[in-house]
N, CA, C and O of each residue as an XYZ file, in Angstrom:
656
protein
N     -12.171      0.009     -6.655
C     -13.614      1.062     -6.910
C     -14.519      0.356     -7.901
O     -14.274     -0.281     -8.926
N     -15.663      0.677     -7.261
C     -16.446      0.096     -7.977
C     -17.498      0.990     -8.886
O     -17.762      1.994     -8.225
N     -18.066      1.007     -9.905
C     -18.456      2.455    -10.553
C     -19.837      2.901    -10.151
O     -20.296      3.951    -10.602
N     -20.627      2.013     -9.181
C     -21.199      2.654     -8.571
C     -20.939      3.462     -7.649
O     -21.790      4.350     -7.601
N     -20.124      3.561     -6.868
C     -19.358      4.415     -5.700
C     -19.306      5.629     -6.509
O     -20.001      6.566     -6.117
N     -18.356      5.841     -7.953
C     -18.039      6.965     -8.245
C     -19.972      7.331     -8.802
O     -20.573      8.402     -8.707
N     -20.252      6.604     -9.102
C     -21.703      7.237     -9.484
C     -22.397      7.738     -8.289
O     -22.998      8.811     -8.354
N     -22.370      7.162     -7.374
C     -23.075      7.951     -6.027
C     -22.567      8.989     -5.919
O     -23.300      9.926     -5.604
N     -21.399      9.194     -6.093
C     -20.677     10.437     -5.445
C     -21.004     11.426     -6.689
O     -21.842     12.205     -6.234
N     -20.847     11.635     -7.511
C     -21.557     12.475     -8.472
C     -22.822     12.909     -8.296
O     -23.114     14.091     -8.478
N     -23.813     11.882     -7.877
C     -25.076     11.867     -8.085
C     -25.631     12.457     -6.565
O     -26.667     13.104     -6.414
N     -25.106     12.243     -5.975
C     -25.720     12.488     -4.085
C     -24.834     13.716     -3.123
O     -25.319     14.151     -2.079
N     -23.279     14.248     -3.736
C     -22.724     14.948     -2.918
C     -22.286     16.073     -3.692
O     -21.768     15.991     -4.805
N     -22.510     17.100     -3.070
C     -22.401     18.843     -3.409
C     -20.648     19.298     -2.417
O     -20.543     19.544     -1.215
N     -19.639     19.269     -3.368
C     -18.460     19.847     -2.784
C     -18.613     21.253     -2.613
O     -19.458     21.810     -3.313
N     -17.807     22.061     -1.638
C     -17.783     23.055     -1.268
C     -16.617     23.680     -0.826
O     -16.436     23.540      0.383
N     -15.519     24.515     -1.590
C     -13.990     24.343     -1.504
C     -13.363     22.697     -0.345
O     -12.790     22.579      0.738
N     -13.805     21.928     -1.194
C     -12.895     20.752     -1.404
C     -13.295     19.887      0.252
O     -12.523     19.269      0.984
N     -15.037     20.205      0.452
C     -15.291     19.555      1.801
C     -16.788     19.055      1.278
O     -17.617     19.660      0.599
N     -16.814     17.840      1.800
C     -18.539     17.343      1.394
C     -19.410     18.713      2.504
O     -19.151     19.098      3.644
N     -20.598     19.174      1.399
C     -21.047     20.002      2.198
C     -22.442     19.522      2.182
O     -22.890     19.539      3.329
N     -23.315     19.093      1.296
C     -24.362     18.833      1.189
C     -24.898     17.389      0.022
O     -24.797     17.341     -1.204
N     -25.338     16.581      0.770
C     -26.115     15.287     -0.023
C     -27.048     16.089     -1.646
O     -27.780     17.037     -1.361
N     -26.998     15.785     -2.823
C     -27.905     16.381     -3.442
C     -29.359     15.652     -2.966
O     -29.606     14.492     -2.634
N     -30.187     16.829     -3.083
C     -31.673     16.130     -2.594
C     -31.838     16.104     -1.236
O     -32.967     15.788     -0.860
N     -31.085     16.330     -0.463
C     -31.334     16.511      1.203
C     -31.829     17.888      1.013
O     -31.616     18.657      0.075
N     -32.659     18.084      2.281
C     -33.422     19.251      2.943
C     -32.427     19.804      3.950
O     -31.843     19.025      4.703
N     -32.167     21.363      4.007
C     -31.631     21.310      5.169
C     -31.784     20.893      6.788
O     -32.902     20.927      7.302
N     -30.888     20.591      7.377
C     -30.998     19.612      8.322
C     -31.213     18.202      8.598
O     -31.329     17.594      9.662
N     -31.246     17.678      6.891
C     -30.983     16.265      6.885
C     -29.915     15.911      7.031
O     -29.215     15.935      6.018
N     -29.375     15.497      8.129
C     -27.829     14.900      7.793
C     -27.114     13.820      7.499
O     -27.677     12.889      6.925
N     -26.217     13.767      7.720
C     -25.369     12.417      6.571
C     -24.346     12.382      7.910
O     -24.321     13.449      8.524
N     -23.778     11.661      8.269
C     -22.740     11.545      9.344
C     -21.387     11.061      8.617
O     -21.307     10.204      7.736
N     -20.426     11.750      9.144
C     -19.013     11.298      8.781
C     -18.611     10.593     10.010
O     -19.330     10.695     11.005
N     -17.605      9.935     10.038
C     -17.142      9.226     11.369
C     -15.858      8.649     10.667
O     -15.547      8.861      9.495
N     -14.981      7.681     11.816
C     -14.372      7.159     11.412
C     -14.178      5.634     11.339
O     -14.321      4.827     12.258
N     -13.746      5.351      9.776
C     -14.120      3.560      9.968
C     -12.853      2.940      9.858
O     -12.346      3.125      8.751
N     -12.221      2.310     10.589
C     -10.627      1.952     10.649
C      -9.551      2.814     10.014
O      -8.813      2.609      9.050
N      -9.722      4.144     11.087
C      -8.624      4.977     10.669
C      -9.222      5.932      9.601
O      -9.073      7.129      9.843
N      -9.870      5.601      8.470
C     -10.516      6.740      7.482
C     -11.463      7.241      7.995
O     -12.121      6.655      8.854
N     -11.761      8.589      7.515
C     -12.842      9.264      7.764
C     -14.412      8.907      6.458
O     -14.676      9.664      5.524
N     -14.803      8.257      6.622
C     -16.049      8.206      5.772
C     -17.202      8.956      6.140
O     -17.262      9.605      7.185
N     -18.271      8.867      5.162
C     -19.260      9.724      5.044
C     -20.431      8.276      4.957
O     -20.050      7.188      4.525
N     -21.615      8.481      5.363
C     -22.412      7.643      5.303
C     -23.860      8.164      5.380
O     -24.245      8.987      6.211
N     -24.823      7.444      4.171
C     -26.140      8.342      4.015
C     -26.892      6.971      3.306
O     -26.473      5.920      2.822
N     -28.188      7.563      3.514
C     -29.187      6.333      2.964
C     -29.650      7.120      1.872
O     -29.916      8.295      2.125
N     -29.806      6.688      0.655
C     -30.687      7.575     -0.411
C     -31.652      6.680     -1.227
O     -31.019      6.034     -2.062
N     -32.647      6.500     -1.244
C     -33.311      5.407     -2.343
C     -33.215      4.191     -1.490
O     -32.720      3.179     -1.985
N     -33.503      4.185     -0.649
C     -34.030      3.311     -0.109
C     -32.096      2.208      0.730
O     -31.802      1.534      1.718
N     -31.496      2.675     -0.382
C     -30.282      2.246     -0.416
C     -28.734      2.834      0.674
O     -28.515      4.045      0.648
N     -27.951      2.095      1.391
C     -27.104      2.813      2.061
C     -25.592      2.923      0.892
O     -25.233      2.226     -0.057
N     -25.082      4.023      1.483
C     -24.011      4.269      1.193
C     -22.739      4.713      2.291
O     -23.024      5.609      3.086
N     -21.431      4.152      2.353
C     -20.378      4.115      2.899
C     -19.468      4.663      2.077
O     -19.116      3.904      1.174
N     -18.951      5.764      2.086
C     -17.950      6.195      1.066
C     -16.569      6.860      2.166
O     -16.744      7.122      3.356
N     -15.580      6.987      1.616
C     -14.354      7.116      1.887
C     -14.360      8.622      1.451
O     -14.632      9.093      0.346
N     -13.934      9.349      2.782
C     -13.857     11.071      2.106
C     -12.654     11.133      1.199
O     -12.657     11.744      0.130
N     -11.544     10.414      1.719
C     -10.643     10.675      0.459
C     -11.123     10.334     -1.005
O     -10.791     10.880     -2.057
N     -11.718      9.617     -0.860
C     -12.189      9.150     -2.593
C     -12.992     10.701     -2.858
O     -12.758     11.414     -3.834
N     -13.784     10.966     -1.978
C     -14.856     12.336     -2.602
C     -13.577     13.434     -2.707
O     -13.427     14.114     -3.722
N     -12.933     13.504     -1.877
C     -12.086     14.896     -2.466
C     -11.378     14.775     -3.700
O     -11.424     15.489     -4.701
N     -10.343     13.169     -3.314
C      -9.988     12.649     -4.629
C     -10.352     13.324     -6.294
O      -9.838     13.939     -7.228
N     -12.040     12.476     -5.684
C     -12.725     12.798     -7.102
C     -13.098     14.104     -7.629
O     -13.016     14.483     -8.797
N     -13.520     14.741     -6.606
C     -13.939     16.215     -6.962
C     -12.617     17.343     -7.190
O     -12.614     18.204     -8.070
N     -11.491     17.116     -6.169
C     -10.522     17.611     -7.153
C      -9.880     17.757     -8.138
O      -9.403     18.698     -8.773
N      -9.946     16.083     -8.229
C      -9.048     16.378    -10.041
C     -10.603     16.332    -11.311
O     -10.511     16.492    -12.528
N     -11.549     16.140    -10.734
C     -12.908     15.881    -11.870
C     -12.553     14.724    -12.331
O     -12.588     14.541    -13.548
N     -12.174     13.792    -11.532
C     -11.917     12.301    -12.351
C     -12.479     10.954    -11.178
O     -11.884     10.601    -10.159
N     -13.834     10.377    -11.744
C     -14.829      9.762    -11.178
C     -14.291      8.328    -11.930
O     -15.148      7.542    -11.526
N     -13.489      7.634    -12.679
C     -12.914      7.371    -13.296
C     -11.666      5.836    -12.222
O     -10.478      5.566    -12.402
N     -12.727      5.200    -11.175
C     -12.311      4.763    -10.315
C     -12.043      3.249    -10.034
O     -11.596      2.717     -9.018
N     -12.602      2.491    -11.696
C     -12.748      1.232    -10.624
C     -11.057      0.716    -11.231
O     -10.321      1.070    -12.151
N     -11.007     -0.155    -10.277
C      -9.620     -0.527    -10.093
C      -8.711      0.261    -10.216
O      -7.722      0.217    -10.948
N      -9.168      1.289     -9.211
C      -8.005      1.656     -8.544
C      -8.066      2.070     -7.251
O      -9.266      2.015     -6.982
N      -7.355      2.530     -6.097
C      -7.557      3.389     -5.260
C      -6.768      4.104     -4.820
O      -5.574      3.993     -5.099
N      -7.431      5.379     -3.705
C      -6.703      6.331     -3.315
C      -5.870      6.599     -2.285
O      -6.273      6.481     -1.128
N      -4.815      6.927     -2.525
C      -3.553      6.470     -1.863
C      -3.398      8.062     -1.403
O      -3.622      9.031     -2.128
N      -2.955      8.091     -0.005
C      -2.546      8.860      0.976
C      -0.903      9.165      1.165
O      -0.272      8.674      2.102
N      -0.335      9.980      0.222
C       1.167      9.548      0.314
C       1.925      9.743      1.545
O       2.981      9.254      1.946
N       1.086     10.606      2.051
C       2.460     10.792      3.434
C       2.063      9.676      4.763
O       2.429      9.665      5.938
N       0.815      8.441      3.687
C       0.411      7.409      5.412
C      -0.768      7.778      6.256
O      -1.298      6.986      7.036
N      -1.152      8.990      6.074
C      -1.682      9.521      7.152
C      -2.829      9.373      6.689
O      -3.017      9.847      5.569
N      -4.039      8.634      7.415
C      -5.252      8.056      7.075
C      -6.310      9.221      7.597
O      -7.490      8.900      7.453
N      -6.026     10.758      8.287
C      -6.601     11.750      8.698
C      -6.592     12.662      7.234
O      -7.557     13.280      6.785
N      -5.518     12.586      6.755
C      -4.904     13.372      5.937
C      -5.611     13.771      3.818
O      -5.237     13.583      2.660
N      -6.783     14.390      4.599
C      -7.694     13.935      3.071
C      -7.649     15.127      2.163
O      -8.497     15.327      1.293
N      -6.584     15.941      2.411
C      -6.383     17.447      2.197
C      -5.859     16.797      0.017
O      -4.991     15.926     -0.041
N      -6.366     17.234     -1.168
C      -6.572     17.237     -2.299
C      -4.778     16.697     -2.230
O      -4.499     15.663     -1.623
N      -4.223     17.122     -2.580
C      -2.714     17.720     -2.482
C      -2.120     16.303     -2.009
O      -1.037     15.850     -2.380
N      -2.924     15.751     -1.217
C      -2.189     14.613     -0.361
C      -2.630     13.011     -0.952
O      -2.237     11.981     -0.405
N      -3.489     13.041     -2.129
C      -3.793     12.322     -2.553
C      -3.852     11.852     -4.077
O      -4.281     12.717     -4.841
N      -3.534     10.759     -4.592
C      -3.314      9.797     -5.416
C      -3.968      8.693     -5.879
O      -4.251      7.713     -5.188
N      -4.209      8.832     -7.017
C      -5.280      7.473     -7.691
C      -3.772      6.329     -8.446
O      -2.835      6.617     -9.190
N      -4.231      4.936     -7.738
C      -2.967      4.072     -8.005
C      -3.757      2.878     -8.048
O      -4.945      2.832     -7.730
N      -2.859      1.618     -8.572
C      -3.435      0.449     -8.110
C      -3.116     -0.174     -7.079
O      -1.942      0.117     -6.851
N      -3.490     -0.860     -6.331
C      -3.251     -1.728     -5.457
C      -1.980     -2.484     -4.872
O      -1.806     -2.791     -3.693
N      -1.028     -2.747     -6.073
C      -0.020     -3.205     -6.573
C       0.769     -2.017     -5.536
O       1.353     -2.137     -4.459
N       0.474     -0.819     -6.430
C       1.251      0.195     -6.118
C       1.177      0.885     -4.512
O       1.952      1.439     -3.732
N      -0.293      0.465     -4.559
C      -0.244      1.353     -2.605
C       0.296      0.141     -1.830
O       0.649      0.417     -0.684
N       0.411     -0.901     -2.134
C       1.520     -2.067     -1.094
C       2.645     -1.216     -0.916
O       2.858     -0.760      0.207
N       3.459     -0.915     -1.947
C       4.730     -0.341     -2.067
C       4.662      0.736     -0.797
O       5.547      1.036      0.005
N       3.165      1.248     -0.916
C       3.859      2.615      0.263
C       3.013      2.044      1.543
O       1.886      2.148      2.026
N       4.208      1.403      1.784
C       3.650      0.751      3.366
C       5.055      1.393      4.244
O       6.090      1.914      3.828
N       4.494      1.047      5.824
C       5.672      0.907      6.548
C       6.306     -0.172      6.958
O       5.635     -1.145      6.614
N       7.109     -0.443      7.429
C       7.701     -1.882      7.804
C       6.759     -2.353      8.390
O       5.822     -1.819      8.983
N       7.193     -4.031      8.104
C       6.129     -4.777      8.261
C       6.500     -5.204      9.661
O       7.703     -5.234      9.920
N       5.654     -5.531     10.579
C       5.645     -5.481     12.344
C       6.315     -6.600     12.738
O       6.697     -6.754     13.898
N       6.552     -7.671     11.561
C       7.133     -9.300     11.580
C       8.209     -9.243     11.427
O       8.737    -10.341     11.603
N       9.263     -8.032     11.022
C      10.179     -8.010     10.483
C      11.506     -8.444     11.767
O      11.701     -7.952     12.878
N      12.162     -9.441     11.103
C      13.272     -9.657     11.936
C      14.545     -9.013     12.066
O      15.356     -9.168     12.980
N      14.655     -8.140     10.877
C      15.948     -7.716     10.693
C      15.220     -6.179     10.900
O      16.248     -5.518     11.047
N      14.516     -5.556     10.965
C      14.533     -4.218     11.346
C      14.201     -2.708     10.167
O      13.934     -1.514     10.297
N      14.458     -3.842      8.870
C      14.303     -3.062      7.845
C      13.196     -3.630      6.638
O      12.754     -4.778      6.683
N      12.879     -2.800      5.723
C      11.673     -3.023      4.913
C      12.675     -3.804      3.745
O      13.666     -3.269      3.249
N      12.344     -4.749      3.524
C      12.934     -5.301      1.990
C      13.998     -6.050      2.582
O      14.803     -6.032      1.650
N      14.637     -6.802      3.647
C      15.846     -6.906      4.181
C      15.625     -8.248      5.088
O      15.241     -8.221      6.257
N      15.892     -9.272      4.442
C      15.822    -10.879      5.269
C      17.235    -11.272      5.473
O      18.265    -10.823      4.971
N      17.024    -12.265      6.373
C      18.639    -12.806      6.934
C      18.328    -14.298      5.953
O      17.238    -14.870      5.918
N      19.326    -14.645      5.349
C      19.780    -15.598      4.686
C      20.808    -16.636      5.579
O      22.037    -16.564      5.547
N      20.071    -17.551      6.326
C      20.839    -18.552      7.416
C      21.982    -19.208      6.552
O      23.182    -19.215      6.827
N      21.411    -19.714      5.536
C      21.958    -20.642      4.429
C      23.580    -19.808      4.375
O      24.637    -20.112      4.928
N      23.246    -18.726      3.518
C      24.709    -18.293      3.517
C      24.923    -17.304      4.682
O      25.996    -16.711      4.576
N      24.337    -17.031      5.554
C      24.875    -15.935      6.506
C      25.192    -14.902      5.848
O      26.392    -14.644      5.763
N      24.224    -14.032      5.205
C      23.840    -13.044      4.834
C      22.864    -12.118      4.926
O      21.778    -12.628      5.199
N      22.847    -10.996      4.804
C      20.937    -10.256      4.823
C      20.753    -10.031      3.456
O      21.612     -9.494      2.757
N      19.561    -10.458      3.002
C      19.185    -10.336      1.277
C      18.465     -9.312      1.420
O      17.832     -8.975      2.420
N      18.576     -8.619      0.075
C      17.931     -6.999     -0.186
C      16.839     -7.671     -1.658
O      17.120     -8.068     -2.789
N      15.306     -7.489     -0.743
C      14.459     -7.636     -1.791
C      13.454     -7.066     -2.479
O      12.456     -7.311     -1.800
N      13.037     -6.279     -3.689
C      12.539     -5.311     -3.819
C      11.416     -5.909     -4.731
O      11.646     -6.512     -5.779
N       9.774     -5.593     -4.042
C       8.808     -6.233     -4.805
C       9.357     -7.681     -5.316
O       9.378     -7.870     -6.532
N       9.723     -8.529     -4.590
C       9.681     -9.764     -4.724
C      11.038    -10.509     -5.762
O      11.225    -11.686     -6.071
N      11.855     -9.201     -6.114
C      12.757     -9.183     -7.156
C      13.969     -9.219     -5.908
O      14.028     -8.461     -4.940
N      14.966    -10.414     -6.274
C      15.838    -10.439     -5.162
C      17.121     -8.947     -5.792
O      17.319     -8.801     -6.998
N      17.554     -8.376     -5.134
C      18.460     -7.342     -5.303
C      20.207     -7.582     -4.932
O      21.160     -7.102     -5.547
N      20.226     -8.378     -3.869
C      21.832     -8.732     -3.635
C      21.916     -9.613     -1.993
O      20.936     -9.941     -1.325
N      22.960     -9.781     -1.739
C      23.385    -10.395     -0.540
C      24.500     -9.065      0.057
O      25.076     -8.263     -0.678
N      24.588     -9.119      1.524
C      25.439     -8.175      1.924
C      25.646     -9.067      3.434
O      25.196    -10.072      3.985
N      26.822     -7.765      3.721
C      26.967     -8.231      5.249
C      26.467     -7.996      6.475
O      26.417     -8.783      7.420
N      26.163     -7.072      6.431
C      25.300     -5.914      6.582
C      23.847     -5.737      6.676
O      23.333     -5.692      5.558
N      22.899     -5.605      7.788
C      21.417     -5.312      7.492
C      21.095     -4.003      6.850
O      20.078     -3.878      6.167
N      22.110     -2.817      7.096
C      21.918     -1.511      6.768
C      22.321     -1.580      5.096
O      21.791     -0.997      4.151
N      23.642     -2.668      5.133
C      24.139     -2.673      3.642
C      22.742     -3.196      2.945
O      22.621     -2.596      1.877
N      21.894     -3.896      3.116
C      21.102     -4.418      2.519
C      19.638     -3.798      2.296
O      18.786     -4.039      1.440
N      19.665     -2.828      3.484
C      18.479     -2.002      3.519
C      18.575     -0.968      2.471
O      17.680     -0.622      1.700
N      20.031     -0.430      2.564
C      20.199      0.684      1.491
C      19.968      0.367     -0.041
O      19.258      1.104     -0.725
N      20.683     -0.923     -0.634
C      20.582     -1.802     -1.533
C      19.208     -1.736     -1.971
O      18.965     -1.489     -3.152
N      17.820     -2.032     -0.707
C      16.475     -1.834     -1.316
C      16.058     -0.494     -1.474
O      15.212     -0.304     -2.348
N      16.469      0.506     -0.809
C      16.198      1.830     -0.967
C      16.402      2.282     -2.360
O      15.494      2.751     -3.047
N      17.861      2.095     -2.834
C      18.396      2.436     -4.507
C      17.716      1.481     -5.523
O      17.895      1.639     -6.731
N      16.811      0.330     -4.949
C      16.005     -0.428     -6.053
C      14.367      0.344     -5.808
O      13.468      0.368     -6.649
N      14.331      0.797     -4.733
C      12.825      1.514     -4.901
C      13.157      2.951     -5.573
O      12.196      3.403     -6.195
N      14.030      3.561     -5.577
C      14.072      4.987     -5.896
C      13.357      4.950     -7.485
O      13.449      4.023     -8.289
N      12.682      6.146     -7.651
C      11.865      6.227     -8.675
C      10.156      5.610     -8.434
O       9.155      6.079     -8.976
N      10.196      4.635     -7.627
C       9.097      4.793     -7.561
C       7.749      5.126     -6.321
O       7.834      6.187     -5.704
N       7.169      4.665     -6.176
C       5.553      4.929     -4.893
C       6.223      4.292     -3.509
O       5.823      4.684     -2.413
N       7.213      3.339     -3.620
C       7.675      2.738     -2.846
C       8.103      4.134     -1.674
O       8.467      5.293     -1.878
N       7.799      3.199     -0.200
C       8.496      4.160      0.563
C       9.307      3.329      1.349
O       8.968      2.291      1.917
N      10.788      4.059      1.331
C      12.220      3.703      1.939
C      12.273      3.639      3.601
O      11.560      4.062      4.511
N      13.587      2.829      3.490
C      14.071      2.776      4.594
C      14.406      3.984      5.233
O      14.221      4.127      6.442
N      14.866      4.831      4.545
C      15.147      6.607      4.763
C      14.046      6.635      5.386
O      13.912      6.266      6.553
N      12.980      7.163      4.524
C      11.803      7.895      4.578
C      10.814      7.143      6.115
O       9.635      7.230      6.460
N      11.782      6.578      6.579
C      10.944      5.751      7.398
C      11.300      5.810      8.769
O      10.629      5.462      9.741
N      12.679      6.395      8.719
C      13.664      6.866      9.450
C      14.453      5.647     10.080
O      15.116      5.781     11.108
N      14.308      4.123      9.214
C      15.355      3.054      9.887
C      16.447      2.970      9.701
O      17.136      2.093     10.224
N      17.142      4.346      8.470
C      18.544      4.143      7.921
C      18.594      5.781      8.414
O      19.623      6.441      8.263
């Protein structure tokens, strides 16, 4: 997140009860648009010959937490629901941490997050955050090992995804 986005939020947006209410300096009836962009709600406005597009989640997080130091961070939806911009569902994390809070990759061959099949050993290999966890006879055992390794982190587990 660039500092100019945080500055734009502070300078141009007035929040009331966690909702962007008004753009500072805009007259009543001067609309700004809120729409969806790649599944996320965004606010778009033009000010001083400059166009701004800011995710509503960023605005909600920044004002709710009075935290405008956003450079190097992303605002994450804890429940992975891009439409849920409730401040209690938002957290500031690094992009690396955000990758851990993901769903099952669509090209998974085992049907589990963090589980690969090792053809050379005819075993299932559990991996968490690019680290080897162990080899197992079944994919479910490997998935459980992955989940144990992910315990206490921001990672979404196979259990949370309803896979085991």
